C-alpha positions as CSV (number, residue, x, y, z in Angstrom):
1,X,62.1,-74.0,92.1
2,X,60.5,-76.7,93.9
3,X,57.6,-74.6,93.7
4,X,57.4,-74.1,90.0
5,X,57.4,-77.9,89.5
6,X,54.7,-77.9,91.8
7,X,52.8,-75.1,89.6
8,X,53.1,-77.6,86.4
9,X,52.6,-80.7,87.7
10,X,49.0,-79.1,88.8
11,X,48.7,-77.3,85.6
12,X,49.1,-80.4,83.8
13,X,46.7,-82.7,85.6
14,X,44.1,-79.7,85.2
15,X,45.0,-79.7,81.3
16,X,44.9,-83.7,80.9
17,X,41.4,-83.9,83.1
18,X,39.9,-80.6,80.8
19,X,40.9,-83.1,77.7
20,X,39.4,-85.6,79.3
21,X,36.4,-83.8,79.8
22,X,36.4,-82.5,76.4
23,X,36.5,-85.8,75.0
24,X,33.7,-87.6,77.0
25,X,31.5,-84.7,76.3
26,X,32.6,-85.2,72.2
27,X,32.0,-88.9,72.5
28,X,28.2,-88.5,73.5
29,X,27.3,-85.6,70.2
30,X,24.7,-86.5,68.3
31,X,22.6,-84.9,65.3
32,X,19.0,-83.8,66.6
33,X,16.7,-83.1,64.0
34,X,13.7,-81.3,64.9
35,X,10.5,-81.5,64.4
36,X,10.0,-78.1,62.4
37,X,6.7,-77.5,61.3
38,X,6.1,-77.4,57.4
39,X,4.5,-74.2,55.9
40,X,2.6,-73.8,52.9
41,X,5.0,-74.5,49.5
42,X,4.9,-71.4,47.9
43,X,5.7,-71.0,44.4
44,X,9.8,-69.6,43.8
45,X,10.3,-68.0,40.4
46,X,14.0,-67.3,39.4
47,X,13.2,-64.8,36.7
48,X,16.4,-62.8,35.8
49,X,16.4,-61.8,32.2
50,X,20.2,-61.0,31.7
51,X,21.5,-59.5,28.4
52,X,24.9,-59.7,28.7
53,X,26.9,-57.4,26.5
54,X,28.2,-58.4,23.0
55,X,25.3,-60.9,22.7
56,X,22.0,-60.9,21.5
57,X,20.5,-61.5,24.7
58,X,17.6,-63.6,22.4
59,X,17.9,-66.6,24.7
60,X,16.7,-66.2,28.2
61,X,15.4,-68.5,31.4
62,X,13.5,-68.7,34.2
63,X,13.0,-71.2,36.7
64,X,9.8,-72.0,38.4
65,X,10.2,-74.3,41.5
66,X,8.2,-74.9,45.3
67,X,9.6,-74.4,48.6
68,X,10.9,-77.5,50.2
69,X,10.8,-78.7,54.2
70,X,13.8,-77.6,56.1
71,X,15.8,-81.2,55.4
72,X,14.2,-81.7,52.2
73,X,17.0,-82.6,49.8
74,X,15.5,-81.7,46.9
75,X,13.8,-78.7,45.3
76,X,10.1,-79.8,43.9
77,X,9.9,-78.2,40.1
78,X,7.2,-76.6,38.6
79,X,5.9,-78.3,35.6
80,X,2.9,-77.1,33.6
81,X,3.3,-73.4,34.4
82,X,2.5,-71.1,31.0
83,X,5.3,-68.6,30.9
84,X,5.4,-65.1,29.3
85,X,7.3,-61.7,29.1
86,X,5.5,-58.6,27.2
87,X,7.4,-55.4,26.8
88,X,5.7,-52.1,26.8
89,X,5.4,-51.9,23.0
90,X,3.1,-55.0,23.3
91,X,5.8,-57.5,22.2
92,X,5.2,-60.8,23.7
93,X,7.5,-63.4,24.3
94,X,7.0,-66.8,25.0
95,X,8.8,-69.0,27.9
96,X,8.3,-73.0,26.9
97,X,9.0,-76.0,29.3
98,X,12.4,-77.3,28.3
99,X,12.7,-79.6,31.5
100,X,10.8,-80.0,34.2
101,X,10.7,-76.1,36.0
102,X,12.7,-74.5,33.2
103,X,11.2,-72.5,31.1
104,X,12.8,-71.6,27.9
105,X,12.6,-68.4,25.4
106,X,15.1,-67.8,22.3
107,X,13.7,-65.3,20.4
108,X,13.6,-62.7,23.4
109,X,14.7,-58.8,22.1
110,X,16.4,-57.1,25.2
111,X,16.0,-53.2,25.2
112,X,17.5,-50.6,27.4
113,X,15.1,-48.9,29.5
114,X,12.8,-50.7,28.1
115,X,9.6,-52.2,30.7
116,X,8.8,-55.6,30.4
117,X,5.6,-57.1,32.4
118,X,6.4,-61.1,33.4
119,X,3.0,-63.5,33.9
120,X,3.0,-66.4,35.4
121,X,-0.5,-69.0,35.3
122,X,0.3,-71.9,37.6
123,X,-2.1,-73.8,40.2
124,X,-5.5,-71.7,38.4
125,X,-3.1,-68.5,40.0
126,X,-2.0,-65.8,37.8
127,X,1.3,-63.7,39.2
128,X,2.8,-61.1,37.2
129,X,5.9,-58.4,38.0
130,X,6.6,-55.5,36.5
131,X,10.9,-54.2,35.9
132,X,12.3,-52.3,33.1
133,X,16.0,-53.3,31.9
134,X,19.0,-51.5,33.5
135,X,21.8,-50.8,31.7
136,X,25.6,-50.7,32.8
137,X,28.9,-48.9,32.2
138,X,31.5,-51.2,30.4
139,X,34.2,-52.4,32.9
140,X,37.3,-50.4,31.7
141,X,40.3,-52.1,33.3
142,X,41.2,-55.4,35.6
143,X,44.5,-56.3,37.8
144,X,45.2,-57.6,41.1
145,X,47.5,-56.6,43.9
146,X,48.8,-57.6,47.2
147,X,46.9,-57.4,50.8
148,X,48.6,-57.6,53.6
149,X,47.3,-60.2,55.9
150,X,48.3,-60.0,59.8
151,X,46.8,-63.8,60.5
152,X,49.0,-65.3,57.4
153,X,50.5,-64.8,54.1
154,X,49.6,-61.8,52.1
155,X,46.5,-62.0,50.3
156,X,45.4,-61.5,46.3
157,X,42.8,-59.2,45.7
158,X,41.5,-59.0,42.3
159,X,39.7,-55.1,41.7
160,X,37.8,-54.3,38.3
161,X,36.6,-50.6,37.4
162,X,34.2,-48.7,35.5
163,X,33.3,-45.2,35.2
164,X,29.4,-44.3,36.7
165,X,27.5,-42.4,34.9
166,X,26.8,-39.1,36.0
167,X,23.4,-38.0,35.1
168,X,21.6,-40.7,36.9
169,X,21.2,-43.0,40.0
170,X,23.2,-46.3,39.6
171,X,22.7,-49.7,41.5
172,X,24.8,-52.4,40.9
173,X,24.8,-56.5,41.5
174,X,28.2,-58.7,41.1
175,X,28.4,-62.2,41.6
176,X,31.8,-64.1,41.4
177,X,31.8,-67.9,40.5
178,X,35.0,-69.9,41.4
179,X,35.9,-73.5,42.2
180,X,37.0,-72.0,45.6
181,X,33.7,-71.5,46.9
182,X,30.6,-73.8,47.0
183,X,28.3,-71.2,45.6
184,X,28.2,-67.4,43.8
185,X,29.2,-64.5,46.7
186,X,27.4,-61.7,45.9
187,X,28.0,-57.6,46.5
188,X,25.6,-54.9,46.7
189,X,26.7,-51.2,45.0
190,X,25.1,-47.9,44.8
191,X,26.3,-44.4,43.8
192,X,24.9,-43.0,46.0
193,X,28.6,-40.9,47.5
194,X,30.4,-41.4,44.1
195,X,27.9,-40.7,41.4
196,X,29.6,-40.0,38.1
197,X,33.4,-41.5,39.6
198,X,35.3,-44.3,39.1
199,X,34.2,-46.9,40.7
200,X,35.8,-50.0,41.4
201,X,34.6,-53.9,42.8
202,X,37.1,-56.0,44.5
203,X,37.3,-59.8,45.8
204,X,39.9,-62.2,47.5
205,X,39.9,-65.2,49.4
206,X,42.2,-67.0,51.5
207,X,43.0,-69.7,48.8
208,X,42.9,-67.2,45.9
209,X,46.1,-68.4,44.1
210,X,47.9,-68.0,40.8
211,X,45.9,-70.0,38.0
212,X,42.3,-69.6,40.0
213,X,40.1,-68.3,37.3
214,X,37.1,-65.8,38.7
215,X,33.8,-66.1,36.7
216,X,32.0,-62.5,37.2
217,X,29.1,-60.7,36.4
218,X,28.2,-57.5,37.1
219,X,24.9,-56.3,36.8
220,X,22.9,-53.0,36.6
221,X,20.3,-53.3,38.8
222,X,16.7,-51.4,39.7
223,X,16.4,-49.3,43.0
224,X,13.8,-52.4,44.9
225,X,15.7,-55.0,43.1
226,X,18.9,-53.5,45.0
227,X,16.9,-52.8,48.7
228,X,15.3,-56.2,48.0
229,X,18.9,-57.9,47.3
230,X,20.6,-56.1,50.5
231,X,17.3,-57.8,52.9
232,X,19.1,-61.2,51.5
233,X,22.8,-60.4,51.9
234,X,22.0,-58.8,55.4
235,X,20.5,-61.9,56.5
236,X,22.7,-64.3,55.2
237,X,25.8,-62.8,54.8
238,X,26.0,-63.6,51.1
239,X,25.8,-67.0,51.9
240,X,22.7,-68.6,50.2
241,X,22.6,-71.9,52.7
242,X,21.8,-69.5,55.9
243,X,18.1,-69.3,57.1
244,X,16.2,-66.4,56.9
245,X,14.0,-65.5,59.5
246,X,11.1,-64.7,57.5
247,X,10.1,-65.4,53.8
248,X,11.7,-61.7,52.3
249,X,8.8,-60.8,49.4
250,X,10.1,-59.5,46.2
251,X,8.4,-58.1,43.4
252,X,5.5,-60.8,42.0
253,X,1.9,-59.8,43.0
254,X,-0.6,-62.9,42.4
255,X,-3.7,-60.9,41.2
256,X,-5.8,-63.9,41.9
257,X,-5.4,-64.4,45.7
258,X,-3.1,-61.4,46.8
259,X,-2.6,-63.3,50.4
260,X,-1.0,-66.6,48.3
261,X,2.3,-64.7,47.3
262,X,4.9,-66.5,45.4
263,X,9.0,-66.0,46.5
264,X,11.6,-64.3,44.2
265,X,12.4,-61.5,42.2
266,X,11.5,-60.6,38.8
267,X,14.7,-58.4,37.1
268,X,15.8,-57.1,33.9
269,X,19.4,-56.4,33.6
270,X,22.2,-55.5,31.5
271,X,25.3,-57.0,32.4
272,X,29.5,-57.3,31.8
273,X,30.9,-60.8,31.8
274,X,33.8,-62.0,32.0
275,X,36.6,-64.5,33.2
276,X,39.7,-63.4,35.2
277,X,42.8,-65.5,35.7
278,X,44.8,-65.3,38.4
279,X,48.4,-64.2,37.7
């Protein structure tokens, strides 16, 4: 009995000392900003031509910015660029600047499996990229279920289903937007081992509760864009605020100066876009 009391007193002393040490350490904590080198402010082109099922697809946008220093709160917008997209039949679609850095086309004509080529003239450089408009099968159904979670209450899982075409190799990219997340969550899918079968895509979050709304975009994408996105998702773990160890090159080529490449990826996709309210 006496031994037990002595042991408890010793543990309490160690615990109090440890707590004091932690508080002392925290009181000395401060934010340290490293003096990082500033690299070449490369052009960044966010060019997604996306044709949502059930729409004409005539209005499309392309964003052009520059890389900013790591600690900068603002992303520099690029004005004055000349932007156009040309299809394989020679039809040209001009993108006019509506606000700084945002270029809009209102008469775009999407066509499945049509090849499109992007042209951006900026800073005396010509940037180009080519991609084909990839189709996506329709979503057949959406449902939800509960999944056991040993760390807390059961999780709500929202699942949508679609039939993968059997006569081709397909790649898909899905993003989920909700007020639970500060940024969209992306998942990529290949039919390599499930070609021609029903595929399901799942989303869950510990804070996903009845009444919450999910905004879901599910695209058909090219193999090259699938590989590009996988590299980004592997590096960032679906977190666009994480820092990549290096610049991941897209499909945009500088035909004026090959060494002065732009960042980003020109992609042309058909997409299912829908919302789901959790029950």
